[in-house]
C-alpha positions in Angstrom: 41.4 -52.3 7.8 40.6 -48.9 9.3 36.9 -48.4 10.2 37.2 -44.7 9.0 36.5 -43.7 5.5 39.4 -41.9 3.8 38.8 -39.0 1.5 42.3 -39.0 0.0 41.2 -40.8 -3.1 38.0 -38.7 -3.7 38.1 -37.4 -7.3 38.8 -33.7 -7.4 39.8 -33.5 -3.7 37.5 -33.0 -0.7 34.3 -31.3 -1.8 33.4 -28.0 -0.1 31.3 -28.3 3.0 32.5 -31.8 3.9 34.0 -31.9 7.4 37.0 -34.1 7.9 38.1 -35.3 11.3 41.1 -37.0 12.7 40.4 -40.6 13.9 39.8 -40.7 17.6 41.8 -43.5 19.4 39.4 -45.3 21.8 40.8 -47.3 24.7 41.1 -51.1 24.2 37.9 -52.9 25.0 37.8 -56.4 26.6 34.4 -58.0 26.3 35.3 -60.6 28.9 36.1 -57.8 31.3 39.5 -59.4 31.8 42.0 -56.8 33.1 45.2 -57.1 31.1 48.0 -54.9 32.3 49.5 -53.0 29.3 53.0 -54.1 28.6 53.3 -55.9 31.9 52.9 -52.6 33.9 50.6 -52.0 36.8 46.8 -52.1 36.3 45.1 -48.8 35.4 43.6 -47.1 38.5 45.9 -49.0 40.8 48.6 -47.2 42.8 51.5 -46.5 40.5 49.3 -46.5 37.4 49.6 -43.8 34.8 47.0 -41.0 35.2 44.5 -40.4 32.3 45.5 -37.0 30.7 42.9 -34.2 30.6 43.3 -33.8 26.9 41.7 -37.2 26.5 38.3 -35.6 26.9 39.0 -32.7 24.7 38.0 -32.9 21.1 41.1 -33.1 19.1 39.6 -32.5 15.6 40.4 -29.4 13.7 37.0 -27.6 13.2 35.8 -24.9 10.9 35.8 -22.2 13.5 39.3 -23.0 14.7 40.5 -22.9 11.2 38.9 -19.5 10.6 40.5 -18.2 13.8 43.9 -19.1 12.6 43.3 -17.4 9.3 42.0 -14.3 11.0 45.0 -14.1 13.3 47.2 -13.9 10.3 44.9 -11.4 8.7 47.1 -8.4 9.3 50.1 -10.0 7.6 48.1 -11.2 4.6 49.1 -9.1 1.6 46.6 -10.3 -1.0 43.5 -8.1 -0.8 41.3 -10.7 -2.5 42.5 -13.4 0.0 41.5 -11.1 2.9 38.0 -10.7 1.4 37.6 -14.4 1.0 38.5 -15.0 4.6 35.8 -12.6 5.8 33.3 -14.0 3.3 33.8 -17.4 4.7 33.0 -16.2 8.2 29.8 -14.5 6.9 28.9 -17.6 4.9 29.1 -19.7 8.1 27.1 -17.1 10.0 24.4 -17.2 7.3 24.2 -21.0 7.5 23.5 -20.8 11.2 26.9 -21.9 12.5 27.8 -20.0 15.7 31.0 -18.0 14.9 30.7 -15.6 17.8 34.0 -17.0 19.1 35.7 -15.0 16.4 34.4 -11.7 17.7 37.8 -10.5 18.9 39.6 -11.5 15.7 36.8 -9.8 13.6 37.2 -6.6 15.6 40.9 -6.5 14.6 39.9 -7.0 11.0 37.9 -3.8 11.0 41.0 -1.7 10.8 41.3 -1.6 7.0 40.6 0.8 4.1 38.8 -1.9 2.1 35.2 -0.8 2.1 33.9 -4.3 1.2 35.7 -5.9 4.3 34.3 -3.1 6.5 30.8 -3.7 5.3 31.0 -7.5 6.0 32.6 -6.9 9.5 29.8 -4.4 10.3 27.2 -7.0 9.3 28.9 -9.5 11.6 28.8 -7.1 14.5 25.2 -6.2 14.1 24.2 -9.9 13.8 25.8 -10.9 17.1 25.2 -7.7 19.0 21.8 -8.6 20.4 22.7 -12.2 21.4 26.1 -11.1 22.8 25.7 -7.6 24.2 28.9 -7.9 26.2 30.8 -8.3 23.0 28.9 -5.5 21.2 30.2 -2.9 23.7 33.7 -3.8 22.7 33.1 -2.2 19.2 31.5 1.0 20.4 34.7 3.1 20.3 35.6 1.7 16.8 32.2 2.5 15.4 32.3 6.0 16.9 35.7 6.5 15.4 34.6 5.4 12.0 31.6 7.8 12.2 34.2 10.6 11.9 36.1 8.9 9.0 37.1 11.0 6.0 35.3 8.7 3.6 31.5 9.4 3.6 30.7 5.8 2.8 32.6 4.6 5.9 30.8 7.3 8.0 27.5 6.2 6.7 28.2 2.5 7.2 29.5 3.0 10.7 26.5 5.1 11.7 24.1 2.5 10.3 25.8 -0.3 12.1 25.9 1.7 15.4 22.2 2.4 15.2 21.5 -1.3 14.3 23.1 -2.8 17.4 19.6 -2.5 19.0 20.9 -2.4 22.6 19.5 -0.1 25.2 22.9 0.6 26.7 24.1 2.0 23.4 21.6 4.9 23.3 24.1 7.3 24.9 26.6 6.5 22.2 24.1 7.0 19.3 22.7 10.5 19.9 25.7 12.6 19.2 26.9 10.8 16.0 23.3 11.1 14.8 23.3 14.9 15.3 26.6 15.2 13.5 25.4 13.0 10.6 22.3 15.2 10.0 24.5 18.2 9.2 27.1 16.2 7.2 28.1 17.6 3.9 27.4 14.2 2.1 23.9 13.2 1.3 24.5 9.5 2.0 25.5 10.2 5.6 22.5 12.5 6.1 19.9 10.0 4.8 21.5 7.3 6.9 21.3 9.6 9.9 17.6 10.1 9.2 16.9 6.4 9.2 19.0 6.1 12.4 16.6 8.5 14.1 13.8 5.9 13.4 15.9 3.2 15.0 16.6 5.3 18.0 12.8 6.0 18.3 12.1 2.3 18.6 15.1 1.7 20.9 14.3 4.4 23.5 11.4 6.8 22.9 12.2 8.8 26.0 15.7 9.7 24.8 14.2 10.4 21.3 11.9 13.0 22.7 14.6 14.6 24.8 16.7 15.1 21.7 13.9 17.0 20.0 14.5 15.0 16.7 10.9 15.7 15.4 11.7 19.4 14.8 15.0 18.5 13.3 13.3 16.1 10.9 10.9 18.8 9.8 13.9 21.0 9.0 15.4 18.1 7.0 12.4 18.4 4.6 14.3 21.3 3.1 17.4 19.3 2.5 19.0 19.9 -0.9 19.2 16.2 -1.7 15.9 14.5 -2.7 16.7 11.1 -1.2 17.2 12.7 2.2 13.8 14.4 1.9 12.2 11.0 0.9 13.7 9.3 3.9 12.6 12.1 6.2 9.0 11.7 5.0 9.1 8.0 5.6 10.5 8.4 9.1 8.1 11.2 10.1 5.1 9.2 8.9 6.2 6.2 10.9 7.0 8.1 14.0 3.8 10.1 14.0 1.5 7.2 12.8 -0.3 7.3 16.2 -0.7 11.0 16.2 -4.1 12.6 15.6 -3.1 13.3 12.0 -2.2 9.6 11.3 1.2 10.6 10.0 3.4 13.7 9.6 1.6 17.0 9.9 1.4 18.8 6.5 0.5 22.3 5.6 0.5 24.4 2.5 4.1 25.5 2.8 5.3 21.9 3.1 3.3 20.8 0.1 4.3 23.7 -2.1 8.0 23.0 -1.2 7.7 19.3 -2.1 5.7 19.9 -5.3 8.3 22.5 -6.4 10.9 19.8 -6.3 8.9 16.9 -7.5 11.1 16.5 -10.6 14.1 15.9 -8.5 12.9 12.7 -6.9 13.6 9.2 -8.1 10.8 6.9 -9.0 11.0 5.2 -5.6 11.3 8.4 -3.6 8.5 10.1 -5.7 6.0 7.7 -4.2 6.6 9.0 -0.7 5.7 12.5 -1.9 2.7 11.3 -3.9 1.2 9.5 -0.9 1.0 12.8 1.0 -1.2 14.4 -1.6 -4.4 12.4 -0.8 -4.1 13.8 2.8 -3.8 17.4 1.5 -6.8 19.7 1.1 -6.2 22.1 -1.8 -7.0 25.8 -1.0 -9.5 25.9 -3.8 -10.4 24.3 -7.2 -7.8 26.3 -9.1 -5.0 25.0 -6.9 -6.3 21.5 -7.2 -6.3 21.7 -11.0 -2.8 23.0 -11.1 -1.5 20.3 -8.8 -3.1 17.7 -11.1 -1.4 19.3 -14.1 1.8 19.3 -12.2 1.5 15.5 -11.5 0.4 14.6 -15.1 4.0 13.9 -16.3 4.4 11.3 -13.6 1.9 9.1 -15.6 4.6 8.7 -18.3 7.0 7.0 -15.9 7.7 3.3 -16.0 7.1 2.9 -12.3 3.7 1.3 -11.6 3.8 2.4 -8.0 4.3 6.1 -9.0 1.5 5.8 -11.6 -1.0 4.3 -9.1 -0.1 6.8 -6.4 -0.8 9.6 -9.0 -4.2 8.0 -9.8 -5.1 8.0 -6.1 -3.9 11.6 -5.8 -6.1 12.6 -8.8 -9.2 10.9 -7.3 -8.6 12.5 -3.9 -8.2 16.0 -5.4 -11.4 15.5 -7.4 -13.3 14.6 -4.2 -12.0 17.7 -2.5 -12.6 20.3 -5.3 -15.5 19.0 -7.4 -19.1 19.9 -6.8 -21.9 18.8 -9.0 -19.5 17.7 -11.8 -17.7 15.2 -9.6 -18.7 12.2 -11.7 -17.8 13.9 -14.9 -14.4 14.8 -13.6 -13.8 11.2 -12.4 -14.6 10.0 -15.8 -12.0 12.4 -17.3 -9.4 11.3 -14.7 -10.0 7.6 -15.4 -9.8 8.3 -19.2 -6.5 10.0 -18.7 -4.9 7.2 -16.7 -6.3 4.4 -18.8 -3.5 4.3 -21.4 -0.6 4.3 -18.8 -2.3 1.5 -16.8 -2.9 -0.6 -19.9 0.7 -0.2 -21.0 2.0 -1.2 -17.5 -0.2 -4.3 -17.5 1.1 -5.4 -20.9 4.7 -4.9 -20.0 4.9 -6.1 -16.4 5.6 -9.3 -14.6 2.7 -11.6 -13.6 2.7 -10.4 -10.0 2.6 -6.8 -11.2 -0.1 -7.6 -13.7 -2.3 -9.0 -11.0 -2.0 -6.0 -8.8 -2.6 -3.6 -11.7 -5.6 -5.6 -12.8 -7.1 -5.4 -9.3 -6.7 -1.6 -9.4 -8.2 -1.4 -12.9 -11.2 -3.5 -11.8 -11.9 -1.0 -9.1 -11.7 1.9 -11.6 -14.1 0.1 -13.9 -16.6 -0.2 -11.1 -16.0 3.4 -10.3 -16.5 4.6 -13.9 -18.4 2.0 -15.9 -17.6 2.2 -19.6 -14.2 3.9 -19.2 -12.2 0.8 -20.3 -14.7 -0.7 -22.7 -12.8 0.2 -25.8 -9.7 -1.7 -24.5 -11.5 -5.0 -23.9 -9.1 -7.0 -26.1 -6.3 -6.1 -23.7 -8.1 -8.3 -21.2 -8.1 -11.5 -23.3 -6.2 -14.2 -21.7 -2.8 -15.5 -23.1 -1.6 -19.0 -22.9 1.6 -18.2 -21.1 -0.1 -16.2 -18.3 -0.3 -17.7 -14.8 -3.7 -19.0 -13.6 -4.4 -16.1 -11.1 -4.0 -13.5 -13.9 -6.3 -15.5 -16.2 -9.0 -15.8 -13.6 -8.9 -12.1 -12.9 -9.1 -11.1 -16.5 -12.1 -13.4 -17.0 -13.8 -11.6 -14.0 -13.1 -8.2 -15.5 -14.3 -9.0 -19.1 -18.1 -8.9 -18.2 -17.6 -5.4 -16.7 -16.5 -4.2 -20.2 -19.5 -5.5 -22.1 -21.7 -3.1 -24.0 -23.8 -3.5 -27.1 -20.7 -3.0 -29.3 -18.2 -5.2 -27.4 -20.6 -7.9 -26.1 -20.5 -10.2 -29.2 -16.7 -10.4 -29.1 -16.5 -10.9 -25.3 -19.2 -13.6 -25.4 -17.4 -15.5 -28.1 -14.1 -15.3 -26.2 -15.7 -16.5 -23.0 -17.5 -19.3 -24.8 -14.1 -20.6 -26.0 -12.7 -20.6 -22.5 -15.5 -22.8 -21.3 -13.8 -25.8 -23.0 -10.5 -25.1 -21.1 -8.8 -28.0 -19.4 -8.5 -25.8 -16.3 -11.8 -26.4 -14.5 -11.6 -23.3 -12.5 -11.2 -21.1 -15.6 -14.0 -23.0 -17.3 -16.3 -22.4 -14.3 -15.4 -18.7 -14.2 -16.1 -18.3 -17.9 -19.6 -19.6 -17.5 -20.2 -17.3 -14.5 -18.9 -14.3 -16.5 -21.3 -15.1 -19.4 -24.2 -15.1 -16.9 -22.9 -11.9 -15.4 -23.3 -10.1 -18.7 -27.0 -11.1 -18.7 -27.6 -10.2 -15.1 -25.9 -6.8 -15.6 -28.1 -6.3 -18.7 -25.3 -4.5 -20.6 -25.1 -6.7 -23.7 -27.8 -5.0 -25.7 -30.8 -6.5 -27.5 -30.6 -10.2 -28.2 -27.6 -10.8 -26.0 -29.5 -12.5 -23.2 -31.2 -14.9 -25.6 -27.9 -15.7 -27.3 -26.2 -16.5 -24.0 -29.1 -18.5 -22.7 -29.0 -20.7 -25.8 -25.3 -21.3 -25.2 -26.1 -22.3 -21.7 -28.6 -24.8 -22.9 -26.0 -26.3 -25.2 -23.6 -26.6 -22.3 -26.2 -28.6 -20.4 -25.9 -31.3 -23.0 -22.2 -31.5 -22.8 -20.8 -34.5 -21.0 -18.7 -32.4 -18.7 -19.9 -32.4 -15.1 -18.6 -29.0 -13.9 -19.8 -27.3 -17.1 -23.3 -28.7 -16.7 -23.4 -27.7 -13.1 -22.2 -24.1 -13.7 -24.5 -23.7 -16.8 -27.5 -24.8 -14.7 -26.6 -22.3 -11.9 -26.1 -19.6 -14.5 -29.5 -20.2 -16.0 -31.0 -19.9 -12.6 -29.6 -16.4 -12.2 -30.6 -15.4 -15.7 -34.2 -16.5 -15.3 -34.5 -14.8 -12.0 -33.5 -11.6 -13.8 -35.3 -12.2 -17.2 -38.2 -14.6 -16.9 -38.8 -14.3 -20.6 -35.9 -16.7 -21.0 -37.9 -19.6 -19.6 -39.0 -21.0 -23.0 -35.3 -21.2 -24.1 -34.2 -23.2 -21.0 -37.3 -25.4 -20.5 -37.0 -28.1 -23.1 -33.8 -29.7 -21.8 -34.4 -29.5 -18.1 -36.0 -32.9 -17.4 -33.4 -34.6 -19.6 -30.5 -32.8 -17.9 -31.7 -33.8 -14.4 -30.8 -37.4 -15.1 -27.1 -36.6 -15.8 -26.1 -33.8 -13.4 -24.2 -35.1 -10.4 -22.9 -32.0 -8.6 -25.3 -30.9 -5.8 -25.3 -27.3 -6.9 -26.1 -28.2 -10.5 -28.8 -30.6 -9.4 -30.4 -28.1 -7.1 -30.4 -25.5 -9.9 -32.2 -27.8 -12.3 -34.8 -28.6 -9.7 -35.3 -24.9 -9.1 -35.8 -24.3 -12.8 -38.3 -27.2 -13.0 -40.4 -25.5 -10.3 -40.1 -22.1 -12.1 -41.0 -23.6 -15.6 -43.5 -26.2 -14.4 -46.2 -24.7 -16.6 -44.0 -25.2 -19.7 -42.2 -28.5 -18.9 -44.8 -31.3 -19.2 -42.6 -33.9 -17.5 -41.7 -31.7 -14.6 -43.8 -33.5 -11.9 -42.6 -37.0 -13.0 -39.0 -35.9 -13.0 -39.3 -34.7 -9.5 -41.3 -37.8 -8.4 -38.3 -40.0 -9.0 -36.2 -37.8 -6.6 -39.0 -37.9 -4.0 -39.1 -41.7 -4.1 -35.3 -41.7 -3.8 -35.4 -39.1 -1.0 -33.5 -41.2 1.5 -30.5 -41.3 -0.8 -30.3 -37.5 -1.1 -27.6 -36.2 1.1 -27.2 -32.5 0.2 -29.6 -30.2 2.1 -29.6 -27.6 -0.7 -31.0 -30.3 -3.1 -33.7 -31.2 -0.5 -34.7 -27.5 0.0 -35.1 -26.9 -3.7 -37.0 -30.2 -4.2 -39.5 -29.1 -1.5 -39.9 -25.6 -3.0 -40.2 -26.8 -6.5 -42.8 -29.5 -5.6 -44.9 -26.8 -3.8 -44.8 -24.6 -6.8 -45.9 -27.4 -9.1 -48.7 -28.3 -6.7 -50.4 -24.9 -7.3 -49.8 -25.1 -11.0 -50.8 -28.8 -11.6 -52.6 -30.0 -8.4 -53.9 -33.4 -9.6 -50.5 -34.6 -10.7 -48.6 -33.4 -7.7 -51.0 -33.9 -4.7 -49.9 -37.4 -3.7 -46.2 -36.9 -4.3 -46.3 -33.7 -2.3 -47.8 -35.6 0.6 -45.1 -38.2 0.6 -42.4 -35.4 0.4 -43.9 -33.5 3.3 -44.0 -36.6 5.4 -40.4 -37.4 4.8 -39.2 -33.8 5.1 -40.9 -33.2 8.5 -39.3 -36.4 9.8 -35.8 -35.3 8.4 -33.5 -34.3 11.2 -30.4 -33.7 9.1 -31.4 -30.0 8.5 -33.4 -27.9 10.9 -34.2 -25.3 8.2 -35.6 -28.0 6.0 -37.7 -29.5 8.8 -39.2 -26.1 9.7 -39.9 -25.1 6.1 -41.7 -28.4 5.5 -43.7 -28.0 8.7 -44.7 -24.4 7.6 -45.9 -25.6 4.2 -47.9 -28.5 5.8 -49.6 -26.2 8.3 -50.4 -23.6 5.6 -52.1 -26.3 3.5 -53.9 -27.8 6.6 -55.2 -24.3 7.6 -57.5 -24.0 4.6 -56.1 -20.6 3.8 -56.9 -19.1 0.4 -54.2 -20.3 -2.0 -54.3 -17.1 -4.0 -53.9 -14.6 -1.1 -51.9 -16.6 1.6 -50.0 -19.6 0.1 -49.2 -18.4 -3.4 -47.0 -15.4 -2.3 -44.9 -17.8 -0.3 -44.0 -19.9 -3.3 -44.7 -17.5 -6.2 -42.8 -18.2 -9.5 -43.1 -15.0 -11.5 -40.8 -12.7 -9.7 -38.8 -10.3 -11.8 -35.9 -8.5 -10.2 -35.5 -5.0 -11.8 -32.1 -4.2 -10.5 -29.2 -6.1 -9.0 -29.5 -9.0 -6.7 -29.3 -8.1 -3.0 -26.4 -10.4 -2.5 -24.5 -8.6 -5.2 -25.3 -5.1 -4.1 -21.9 -4.1 -2.7 -21.9 -0.4 -3.3 -20.9 0.3 0.3 -18.0 -2.0 0.2 -16.8 -0.5 -3.1 -17.0 3.0 -1.7 -14.9 1.9 1.3 -12.3 0.3 -1.0 -12.0 3.5 -3.1 -11.0 5.3 0.1 -8.1 2.8 0.3 -7.2 2.7 -3.4 -3.7 1.4 -4.1 -3.4 -0.5 -0.9 -3.7 -4.2 0.1 -7.4 -3.6 0.7 -7.9 -3.5 -3.1 -6.1 -6.8 -3.5 -8.0 -8.6 -0.7 -11.3 -7.0 -1.6 -12.1 -5.9 1.9 -11.3 -3.0 4.2 -8.0 -2.8 6.1 -9.8 -3.1 9.4 -10.5 -6.8 8.5 -6.9 -7.8 8.2 -4.8 -5.3 10.1 -4.5 -5.6 13.9 -6.0 -2.5 15.6 -2.6 -1.7 17.1 -1.2 -1.2 13.7 -4.0 0.6 12.0 -3.4 4.2 10.8 -6.3 6.6 10.3 -5.3 9.4 8.0 -6.7 12.9 8.4 -7.2 15.4 5.7 -4.9 18.4 6.3 -4.5 21.3 6.7 -7.7 22.5 8.4 -6.9 26.2 8.1 -8.1 26.7 4.6 -11.4 24.9 4.2 -13.0 24.8 0.7 -15.2 27.9 0.9 -15.2 31.2 -0.8 -13.6 33.0 2.2 -10.4 30.9 1.8 -10.3 31.1 -1.9 -9.0 34.6 -2.2 -5.4 34.6 -3.4 -5.0 30.9 -2.6 -3.4 29.9 -5.9 -0.9 32.7 -6.2 1.9 30.5 -5.1 1.0 27.1 -6.6 4.1 25.7 -8.5 3.9 24.4 -12.0 6.0 21.7 -13.6 9.6 22.6 -14.5 10.6 23.0 -18.2 11.9 19.5 -18.5 8.5 18.1 -17.6 6.2 19.3 -20.4 2.5 19.5 -19.6 -0.5 20.5 -21.6 -2.5 23.7 -21.0 -0.2 24.9 -18.2 1.8 28.1 -18.5 5.5 27.6 -18.6 6.2 30.3 -16.1 5.2 30.1 -12.4 1.8 31.5 -11.6 2.0 35.2 -10.9 1.1 36.4 -7.4 -1.8 38.5 -8.8 -4.9 38.6 -6.7 -7.7 36.2 -7.5 -11.1 37.6 -6.7 -13.6 35.3 -5.0 -16.4 35.7 -7.5 -14.3 34.5 -10.4 -12.9 31.3 -8.9 -16.0 29.2 -9.3 -16.5 30.2 -12.9 -12.9 29.5 -13.7 -13.1 26.1 -12.1 -16.3 25.3 -14.1 -14.5 26.3 -17.3 -11.6 24.0 -16.5 -13.8 21.0 -16.1 -13.9 20.6 -19.8 -10.2 20.9 -20.2 -9.0 18.9 -17.2 -5.5 17.5 -17.6 -5.3 18.6 -21.2 -8.2 16.9 -22.9 -8.3 19.6 -25.6 -11.6 20.9 -24.4 -12.7 24.5 -24.6 -10.2 26.8 -23.1 -11.1 28.5 -19.9 -12.1 32.1 -20.4 -10.0 34.7 -18.9 -11.6 36.1 -15.7 -12.8 39.6 -15.8 -10.4 42.1 -14.2 -11.3 42.7 -10.6 -10.7 45.7 -8.4 -7.5 45.3 -6.4 -7.9 44.3 -2.8 -7.6 46.8 -0.1 -4.2 46.9 1.6 -4.1 45.5 5.1 -4.4 48.0 7.9 -1.1 49.5 8.9 0.5 47.9 11.9 3.5 49.4 13.7 6.4 47.3 15.1 8.0 48.2 18.3 11.7 49.1 18.3 14.4 47.8 20.6 12.7 44.5 21.4 14.9 41.8 22.9 14.4 38.2 23.8 16.5 35.3 25.1 16.7 31.9 23.4 14.9 30.2 26.3 12.0 32.7 26.0 11.8 32.2 22.3 11.7 28.4 22.6 9.1 28.6 25.4 6.8 30.9 23.5 7.1 28.9 20.3 6.3 25.6 22.0 3.3 27.2 23.8 1.5 27.9 20.5 0.1 24.8 18.7 1.4 24.1 15.2 -2.2 24.1 14.0 -2.4 27.8 15.0 0.6 28.7 12.9 0.2 30.7 9.7 2.2 30.5 6.5 3.5 33.4 4.5 5.3 33.7 1.2 7.7 36.5 0.1 9.0 36.4 -3.5 12.5 37.7 -3.9 14.4 39.1 -6.8 17.5 37.1 -6.0 19.0 34.8 -3.4 20.8 37.0 -0.7 24.5 36.6 -0.6 24.5 35.7 3.1 22.6 35.8 6.4 24.1 39.1 7.5 22.5 41.0 4.6 19.0 39.7 5.6 19.5 40.4 9.3 20.6 44.0 8.7 17.7 44.7 6.3 15.1 43.2 8.7 16.5 44.9 11.7 16.0 48.3 10.0 12.2 47.6 10.0 12.2 46.3 13.7 12.3 42.6 12.9 15.0 41.1 14.9 17.0 37.8 14.5 17.3 35.3 17.3 19.5 32.9 15.3 20.4 32.2 11.7 22.5 29.8 9.8 23.7 28.9 6.3 23.0 25.3 5.3 24.2 23.6 2.1 20.9 24.2 0.4 19.3 27.1 2.2 19.5 30.1 4.5 17.6 29.6 7.8 16.4 32.4 10.2 14.6 32.5 13.6 13.0 36.0 13.8 10.8 37.9 16.2 9.1 41.2 16.6 6.4 42.9 18.6 3.3 44.8 17.5 3.4 48.2 19.2 -0.3 48.8 19.9 -1.4 45.4 21.1 1.9 44.1 22.4 1.5 40.8 20.5 4.8 39.0 20.1 5.3 37.5 16.6 7.7 34.6 16.2 8.9 33.7 12.7 10.8 30.7 11.3 11.8 31.2 7.7 14.1 29.8 5.1 15.4 30.9 1.7 16.2 28.1 -0.8 19.5 28.6 -2.6 18.7 26.4 -5.6 15.1 27.5 -6.3 14.4 28.7 -9.8 12.2 31.4 -8.4 13.8 32.8 -5.1 11.4 33.1 -2.3 11.2 33.3 1.5 8.8 30.9 3.2 7.5 32.1 6.6 6.0 30.0 9.4 4.5 32.5 11.8 3.1 32.2 15.3 1.4 35.1 17.1 1.2 35.2 20.9 -1.8 37.2 22.1 -3.0 38.4 18.7 -6.7 38.5 19.7 -8.1 37.7 16.3 -5.8 40.0 14.3 -3.3 37.3 13.4 -4.0 37.3 9.7 -3.8 41.1 9.5 -0.4 41.0 11.3 0.9 38.3 8.9 -0.3 40.3 5.8 1.5 43.3 7.1 4.7 41.4 7.9 4.7 39.9 4.5 4.7 43.4 2.9 7.2 44.8 5.3 9.7 41.9 4.7 9.2 42.1 0.9 9.9 45.8 1.0 13.0 45.4 3.2 14.5 42.6 1.1 13.5 44.2 -2.3 
């Protein structure tokens, strides 16, 4: 019989994944080492013997890769499209399983010449996978990828560009830059956003080439792209590229924020988060602008995206910190009240993982504004189908929602959870009950009711419940010593049954505190002293020593001898240095003859009432730090990001822009261009038309902001009174512009780069309509001595590079401007840099704004 197993009779044929091999014919083996000439011929190895063929050492089985090679060689002649896909899929499947199929590189390269997008995508995946491990093979596909970057199909162009940038080989940098530049000006949005992400890959591949290509300026221009997904990708790339800059991310100014806020309704839920995360880094020009931005973001709270809602909450809280004065706490209460309903809805409708994250954020908001979620306490009751981590977190939040009205229901709910079969949930329930008493938020009679429940738990025959109840009573009596009569009767009895060290230590502590009430206290402790050698836990020994000292000053005759025995044993105990030192301290105090009332008693006093929170629970500083990192992993972990992020990857965000600090001097006319939500995003108490560019006098801004506090985000408060009409501002001093000024492109670029971006100024010119082309704008501006260095018409905007010179001072003014084609309210945004302005920069900008507005009508 053959020693090989045959698969011919396997039911259903050979199963997939089973490798079959041809039997290998081994040479005959003679155990007796007797040389037998085959068929009477000469002996092998002797002269005239047959030579062993080289193919003998070659594996003759038909392997998977060889089979795939044969299939790929016939790929071009295969007419069934589905059959072609299946062949490539099999290659990708083997690659995914870890089988080395790099030997098929040449055949896969030939398969790329197809119109089937699915096959192209799989071949591109194959190329990127083996490019880094086989760089010599990756260079073979460079020409093909570059050719596909110019394909007529935008999906092919995008896929080819993504694959080209994903090869991750330094020698490919020279082949990447030019396709990237072409992609950024492609007419299809998919290619442009792929190009933006390719810039980030080039940045990590070769930072020197990245800087030489000046891609940062190009990316800032891409923020004006007509497609919102391109803009979102641009924000992501800029933030990552500039994460180590002084700003901790992309530099933002008022022009950028206004542009993004004007288009906020265009972004998808995922892209919207990128814009919302910029708002906490933005400093509003004044309170009025901050309120209008909050009203603009209010519709986002109605989305089903939890990330967008949480990002909006963080934006609201950040704006309140920037614009609020004495009413900061009141405004935070209003903000939390506004976001409460969306957050509760998301918690009830999300997955368990999402629930946990939202609950952690809600816990932080409850600590920020106590009482804000109290009326929704039933939403935090646990449900039987919820996972354990969600149940635990809900039980920790419930005590924070207790007030005189809600405490009875919350206490009853927590008391039911004590009997849960989940020991961790049962322990947390007992701790939460004690937390209500320690926080003193349950109202009259609540502390006594919970203390009585704890005493009942001491009599339960459940070890972990007894232990937690004893620990809880310890905390409650430290806070409310009037609860001692409630807890005292059962202490001596309970000490016999509690086994857990923490529970035993708590009962011993309570016996020392209630020694004047519990008659059997000395005798209960004496049994432990006599059994001291069998006590292993140092915490139990510590509490036994302290409690015995307290009882000695309350009942000296009964405790004197047992205290002596305990001090003798404790001073000889070497298992705990702290215990040894404490026992030695007590012994020397007693031997010194010090007055018990003035020296010894304060060391072991029993009637100590803590008026506020325990020092170990006072974490206000930590909570304030966590609020600065709201909606991040810091909230989930309960500690600052510096504790779990390596210093090399930490990003410190900086509030921007610094050019309009929150003072009265910058408040004038600051809100004249703040956008409002479009018509399809209704919002309360916000005019449906854009804010007019009327002047806003300084003296009326603070009063207007105060009036809006009561009506923040549409809470139906008193309407803000209309500000009294103010005298119009004086027109800026007339500045004449020199005629016949000329400048080369190199000079323009050198002057622009010599002036820091932080010194640039932003202007805004409203237009009656979008100009028909760049020529119309150039001719109109040239008539007023503002000349054009370069201009261009992009799919979504008109872009201009302008310059002029002030006649009297000789200051050169450089302007980069754009006019959006699709804006509901046509406008021209100016970014202006003045060379040699000598403090008159703002006056020059004001004058230029009027001149350009007059020229363009």
